C-alpha angles and dihedrals in degrees: 000000000000092000095060096091091051092049091051091046093055102036111118091013127118120232126187116214130183123203121194123241085244090069089062089059094058109066099196094046091047093049093046091049092051091049090051091050091048090053091051089053092049089052091057102263115136106224124201108193122201111191119200113218105167092121092053092046091051089051091049092049090051091047087056089056100258136104121239111252116222120178121179091349093305130108116246106211125203123181093277092051091049089053089052090050091051092048095046094044090053091050093046092047092052091048094049093046092049092048093048090050090051090046091059089060100039115120117244111279095028133268 
């Protein structure tokens, strides 16, 4: 297959990928992305995944009755915001790990 040289070139290598917090909001895109990352792992690529979650943190801060504070494009975090970050990061981590585990067992072509 045409992909064989690329697989060989990346086997044993580490790649760092970032996915936007927007991906988390679209179930099918999120699941498809996790299946693809699982396949990369099965092919011998070491994947480091960085998941953006600023949208989810903003939602959690607002749900707690506060407004996210952004100064100069950077989040200013008080104790309540840090609690929201911890909560959201735990939820996102669990969701990503579960999806990656499912992706390792997904049949070719999805579903």
